[in-house]
C-alpha positions in Angstrom: -17.6 -30.1 -32.2 -15.4 -31.7 -34.9 -13.6 -28.5 -35.6 -13.5 -25.2 -33.6 -15.1 -22.1 -35.0 -12.4 -19.7 -33.9 -9.1 -19.0 -35.5 -7.1 -19.4 -32.4 -8.7 -22.8 -31.5 -8.2 -23.9 -35.1 -4.5 -23.1 -35.0 -4.3 -24.9 -31.7 -6.0 -28.0 -33.3 -3.4 -27.7 -36.1 -0.6 -27.6 -33.7 -1.8 -30.7 -32.0 -2.1 -32.5 -35.4 1.4 -31.5 -36.8 3.3 -34.3 -34.9 0.8 -36.9 -36.3 1.0 -35.7 -39.9 3.7 -38.3 -41.0 1.1 -41.0 -40.1 -1.6 -39.5 -42.3 -0.7 -41.5 -45.4 -1.0 -44.7 -43.4 -4.2 -43.8 -41.4 -6.2 -41.5 -43.6 -8.5 -44.1 -45.2 -9.6 -45.7 -41.9 -13.1 -44.6 -40.7 -12.9 -44.6 -37.0 -14.8 -42.9 -34.1 -13.4 -39.4 -33.6 -11.5 -39.4 -36.9 -8.2 -38.9 -35.2 -6.3 -40.2 -38.3 -7.1 -36.9 -40.1 -6.7 -33.3 -39.1 -10.5 -32.5 -38.9 -9.6 -28.9 -39.9 -11.5 -28.9 -43.2 -14.3 -26.5 -41.8 -11.8 -24.0 -40.7 -9.9 -24.3 -44.0 -13.1 -24.1 -46.0 -14.0 -20.7 -44.4 -10.5 -19.6 -44.2 -10.3 -19.2 -40.5 -7.0 -20.6 -41.3 -5.6 -21.0 -44.9 -4.2 -23.9 -46.9 -0.8 -22.2 -46.9 -0.8 -21.9 -43.0 -1.6 -25.6 -42.7 1.0 -26.6 -45.2 3.6 -24.3 -43.7 3.1 -25.8 -40.2 3.4 -29.3 -41.3 6.4 -28.7 -43.7 8.1 -26.7 -41.0 8.2 -29.8 -38.8 8.7 -32.7 -41.3 10.5 -33.5 -44.4 8.4 -33.2 -47.6 8.7 -36.9 -48.3 7.0 -37.8 -44.9 4.0 -35.5 -45.2 3.6 -35.1 -49.1 0.3 -37.0 -49.0 -1.2 -34.8 -46.4 0.0 -31.6 -48.1 -1.4 -32.9 -51.3 -4.7 -33.4 -49.8 -4.8 -29.9 -48.5 -4.3 -28.6 -52.0 -7.0 -30.7 -53.5 -9.4 -28.0 -52.2 -7.5 -25.2 -53.9 -7.4 -27.4 -57.1 -11.2 -27.9 -57.1 -11.6 -24.1 -56.7 -9.3 -23.3 -59.6 -10.9 -25.9 -61.8 -14.3 -24.6 -61.2 -13.3 -20.9 -61.5 -12.2 -21.7 -65.1 -15.5 -23.5 -65.8 -18.2 -21.6 -63.9 -20.9 -23.1 -66.3 -20.5 -26.4 -64.3 -21.8 -24.6 -61.2 -24.5 -22.8 -63.1 -25.7 -26.1 -64.5 -25.8 -27.7 -61.1 -27.8 -24.8 -59.7 -30.3 -25.1 -62.6 -30.6 -28.7 -62.1 -31.2 -28.4 -58.4 -34.1 -25.8 -59.0 -35.7 -28.3 -61.4 -35.5 -31.4 -59.3 -38.8 -32.4 -57.8 -39.0 -33.4 -54.2 -38.7 -37.2 -54.1 -40.2 -39.0 -51.1 -37.2 -41.3 -51.1 -34.9 -38.2 -50.4 -37.0 -37.2 -47.5 -36.8 -40.8 -46.1 -33.0 -40.7 -46.4 -32.6 -37.5 -44.4 -35.2 -39.0 -41.8 -32.8 -42.0 -41.4 -35.2 -44.4 -43.2 -33.1 -45.1 -46.3 -33.6 -48.9 -45.9 -29.9 -49.4 -45.4 -28.4 -49.2 -42.0 -25.0 -48.3 -43.2 -26.4 -45.2 -45.0 -28.7 -44.3 -42.0 -25.6 -44.4 -39.7 -23.7 -42.0 -41.9 -26.7 -39.7 -42.4 -27.1 -39.5 -38.6 -23.5 -38.6 -38.2 -23.7 -36.0 -41.0 -26.7 -34.3 -39.4 -25.5 -34.5 -35.8 -21.9 -33.5 -36.3 -21.7 -31.7 -39.6 -18.9 -34.0 -40.7 -18.2 -37.2 -42.5 -14.8 -38.9 -43.1 -13.8 -38.5 -46.8 -13.9 -42.2 -47.3 -17.4 -42.3 -45.9 -18.5 -39.5 -48.2 -17.3 -41.4 -51.2 -19.2 -44.6 -50.1 -22.3 -42.6 -49.4 -22.2 -40.8 -52.8 -21.6 -44.1 -54.6 -24.5 -45.7 -52.9 -26.7 -42.7 -53.7 -25.8 -42.6 -57.4 -25.2 -46.2 -58.3 -27.4 -48.3 -55.8 -30.2 -46.0 -55.0 -30.0 -44.4 -58.5 -30.9 -40.9 -57.2 -29.8 -37.6 -58.9 -26.3 -36.8 -57.9 -27.3 -33.1 -57.6 -29.7 -33.9 -54.7 -27.0 -35.8 -52.8 -24.6 -32.8 -53.4 -27.2 -30.5 -52.1 -27.7 -32.6 -48.9 -24.0 -32.5 -48.2 -23.7 -28.8 -48.9 -26.5 -28.0 -46.5 -25.1 -30.0 -43.6 -21.3 -30.3 -43.9 -19.5 -27.7 -41.9 -16.8 -27.8 -44.6 -19.5 -27.9 -47.4 -17.6 -26.1 -50.3 -19.2 -25.3 -53.6 -16.3 -26.5 -55.6 -15.0 -29.5 -53.6 -18.5 -30.8 -52.9 -20.0 -30.4 -56.5 -17.0 -31.8 -58.2 -16.5 -34.7 -55.8 -20.0 -35.8 -56.4 -19.5 -35.4 -60.2 -16.4 -37.6 -59.9 -18.2 -40.4 -58.2 -20.9 -40.1 -60.8 -18.4 -40.5 -63.7 -18.8 -36.9 -64.9 -15.6 -35.3 -63.7 -13.5 -37.9 -65.3 -15.9 -38.9 -68.1 -16.7 -42.7 -67.9 -14.7 -43.3 -64.7 -17.1 -43.9 -61.8 -16.5 -44.7 -58.2 -18.2 -47.8 -56.8 -18.5 -48.6 -53.1 -17.7 -52.3 -52.5 -18.2 -54.3 -49.4 -14.6 -55.4 -49.4 -13.4 -51.8 -49.3 -15.9 -50.9 -46.4 -14.8 -54.1 -44.4 -11.1 -53.1 -44.9 -11.4 -49.5 -43.6 -14.4 -49.5 -41.2 -13.7 -49.9 -37.5 -14.6 -53.3 -36.1 -17.5 -52.1 -33.9 -19.2 -50.6 -37.0 -18.6 -53.7 -39.0 -20.4 -55.8 -36.6 -23.4 -53.5 -36.4 -23.7 -53.6 -40.2 -24.0 -57.4 -40.5 -26.9 -58.3 -42.8 -27.0 -54.9 -44.5 -24.3 -55.3 -47.2 -26.7 -56.0 -50.1 -26.2 -52.7 -51.8 -22.4 -53.0 -51.7 -22.0 -56.7 -52.8 -21.9 -56.4 -56.6 -22.4 -52.7 -57.4 -22.9 -51.6 -61.0 -22.5 -48.1 -62.4 -25.4 -45.9 -63.1 -24.0 -43.5 -65.6 -25.8 -40.0 -65.7 -26.9 -38.7 -69.1 -24.5 -35.6 -69.0 -21.1 -37.2 -69.4 -19.5 -34.6 -71.7 -16.2 -32.9 -70.6 -16.3 -29.1 -69.9 -13.8 -26.8 -71.6 -12.3 -23.8 -69.9 -14.6 -20.9 -70.5 -13.3 -18.2 -68.1 -9.5 -17.8 -68.2 -9.4 -14.4 -66.6 -11.7 -12.8 -64.0 -12.8 -9.2 -64.3 -10.7 -6.7 -62.5 -12.3 -4.5 -59.8 -9.4 -2.7 -58.2 -9.7 -0.3 -55.3 -9.6 3.4 -56.0 -7.5 6.0 -54.2 -8.9 8.9 -52.1 -12.3 7.4 -51.2 -13.8 6.7 -47.8 -13.3 3.0 -47.4 -15.3 0.2 -45.7 -14.0 -3.4 -45.4 -16.5 -6.2 -46.1 -15.5 -9.5 -44.6 -17.6 -12.5 -45.7 -17.9 -16.2 -44.9 -15.7 -17.2 -47.8 -12.5 -15.8 -46.1 -12.7 -15.2 -42.3 -9.0 -14.3 -41.7 -8.7 -11.1 -43.6 -5.9 -9.9 -41.4 -3.7 -12.4 -43.2 -4.6 -11.2 -46.5 -3.8 -8.0 -48.5 -6.8 -6.3 -46.6 -4.7 -6.5 -43.5 -2.8 -3.4 -44.4 -5.8 -1.5 -45.8 -7.2 1.6 -43.9 -10.9 1.2 -43.1 -13.5 3.7 -41.8 -15.9 0.9 -41.1 -15.9 -2.9 -41.1 -18.8 -5.4 -41.8 -18.7 -9.1 -41.4 -21.4 -11.0 -43.1 -22.5 -14.7 -43.5 -25.4 -16.5 -45.0 -26.9 -18.6 -42.1 -29.6 -20.3 -44.1 -28.5 -23.8 -43.1 -29.6 -26.4 -40.6 -29.1 -25.5 -37.0 -25.7 -27.1 -36.4 -24.0 -25.4 -39.3 -25.8 -22.2 -38.6 -24.4 -22.2 -35.0 -20.9 -22.9 -36.2 -21.0 -20.1 -38.7 -22.4 -17.7 -36.1 -19.5 -18.4 -33.8 -17.0 -18.0 -36.7 -18.5 -14.7 -37.6 -18.3 -13.4 -34.0 -14.7 -14.6 -33.7 -13.8 -12.8 -36.9 -15.6 -9.7 -35.8 -13.6 -9.7 -32.6 -10.3 -10.2 -34.4 -11.2 -7.5 -36.9 -11.9 -5.0 -34.1 -8.6 -5.6 -32.5 -6.7 -5.6 -35.8 -8.2 -2.4 -37.2 -9.0 -0.8 -33.8 -12.5 0.0 -34.5 -16.1 -1.2 -34.0 -17.2 -4.0 -36.3 -20.8 -4.6 -37.6 -22.2 -7.9 -38.6 -25.0 -8.9 -41.1 -26.4 -12.4 -41.0 -30.1 -12.0 -41.7 -31.2 -9.2 -44.2 -30.7 -9.7 -47.9 -26.9 -9.2 -48.5 -27.1 -6.3 -51.1 -29.6 -4.4 -48.9 -27.4 -5.0 -45.8 -24.3 -3.7 -47.5 -26.1 -0.7 -48.8 -27.5 0.2 -45.5 -24.2 -0.2 -43.7 -22.4 1.8 -46.4 -24.9 4.7 -46.3 -24.9 4.8 -42.4 -21.1 5.2 -42.5 -21.1 7.5 -45.6 -18.8 5.1 -47.4 -17.7 5.8 -51.0 -15.9 2.5 -51.5 -16.3 -1.1 -50.1 -13.3 -3.4 -50.4 -13.6 -7.2 -50.1 -11.7 -10.4 -50.9 -13.0 -11.9 -54.1 -15.2 -15.0 -53.3 -14.8 -18.1 -55.5 -17.5 -19.5 -57.6 -20.5 -20.4 -55.4 -23.6 -18.9 -53.7 -21.9 -15.7 -52.6 -20.3 -15.0 -55.9 -23.8 -15.5 -57.4 -25.0 -12.5 -55.5 -22.3 -10.2 -56.8 -24.2 -8.8 -59.9 -27.0 -7.7 -57.6 -24.7 -6.2 -55.1 -22.8 -4.3 -57.9 -26.2 -3.0 -59.2 -27.5 -1.9 -55.8 -24.3 -0.2 -54.7 -23.7 1.3 -58.1 -27.1 3.1 -58.0 -25.8 5.0 -54.9 -22.3 5.6 -56.4 -20.6 3.2 -54.1 -17.6 1.5 -55.6 -17.1 -2.2 -54.9 -13.5 -3.4 -55.1 -12.7 -7.2 -55.1 -9.2 -8.1 -54.2 -7.5 -11.4 -54.7 -5.1 -13.1 -52.3 -1.9 -13.2 -54.5 -1.6 -17.0 -53.9 -5.1 -17.4 -55.1 -4.5 -15.4 -58.2 -1.3 -17.4 -58.9 -2.9 -20.8 -58.5 -6.3 -20.2 -60.2 -4.9 -20.5 -63.8 -3.4 -23.8 -63.1 -6.7 -25.7 -62.8 -6.8 -26.4 -66.6 -6.2 -30.2 -66.4 -6.2 -33.0 -63.7 -5.1 -32.7 -60.1 -1.6 -34.3 -60.5 -0.6 -32.0 -63.3 -1.7 -29.1 -60.9 0.4 -30.7 -58.1 3.4 -31.1 -60.4 3.2 -27.5 -61.5 3.0 -26.3 -57.9 6.3 -28.0 -57.2 7.9 -27.0 -60.5 7.0 -23.2 -60.0 8.0 -23.4 -56.3 4.6 -22.5 -55.3 4.4 -24.7 -52.1 4.9 -22.8 -48.8 8.5 -22.6 -47.8 9.6 -22.7 -51.4 7.3 -19.9 -52.7 8.8 -17.0 -54.6 7.4 -13.7 -53.4 4.0 -12.7 -55.0 3.2 -9.0 -54.7 -0.3 -8.0 -53.7 -2.0 -5.0 -55.3 -4.7 -3.0 -53.6 -4.6 0.3 -55.5 
């Protein structure tokens, strides 16, 4: 598997990559078998088996900033996308609405069945389905072909990636597809050109693609209708603090699977539940199942108590049943970012509220500090991180608040 589904193994893979980090800027664009030029840790980071800060700290602890700036920068693109989307949740809502309205196109089914009519795309579709991973450069080429050559809805392509990618992230995935389409930076599209593929593809693949370059010879942009910029609409998130004196349960979810490294790590718990949505193709489902079991094992050791899991029943019902069985008065969880899990929160609040069970949502202090910085483009975000000393190793203390 491209990335292990346990925290210990992900940290071991990070340690193996650290000596190679200075070569990242040189090698990162090359699409080669095994993808050894990149860390391949994105699934673990996406589900926070390990955090962005842990990755950056390991790399910056071994190398000077100038040697690994490009790698650290790429790590924080994920945090930037989350920050940007949290300030503009309507973009996610619009995407979800669009997906629900899209009719099933036979062409889409042929692509997923490796019958796109383009051998290059079929190769990357097979890799996506069989490994749950694509090199970032290949993702860009694929999205560009989908939007500008096949002229298919970008939303359908984003949905394909989100379902199959082990690191499928609502913010990074949605906004990257929007960027290729020319929506994220209005009017600026990304086109996949034969010269670029020939420059960065390994020679064996190049030879196998001979005679299949027609869609990459002279690409022209296919501008989607919705090319308006989206203003910030949600500068502050609602506050749901934990309360004193209640019988607590900790809810650990698939958006953050290393709670022991968060403010929850010092929180007393009478019961613990680890949940995940496993409504994905088999490979991604198996990876998440392993990650949930690993998290449950770590939580049992950290909090020294039995841990329950919930991966099948409707989430609100599963939380209620667990809370009632343990006579809980309060459930404490890390706040999920914009995405499918956050979409379920209104129902969860309603179901728990009817039984007088308080739900507290806690932010990691770093997330709370970085979230407001997504008002503009990435490089302004990156510059602000450095000016405010928010990069690991240079960060000023940020205090957590539970109660």
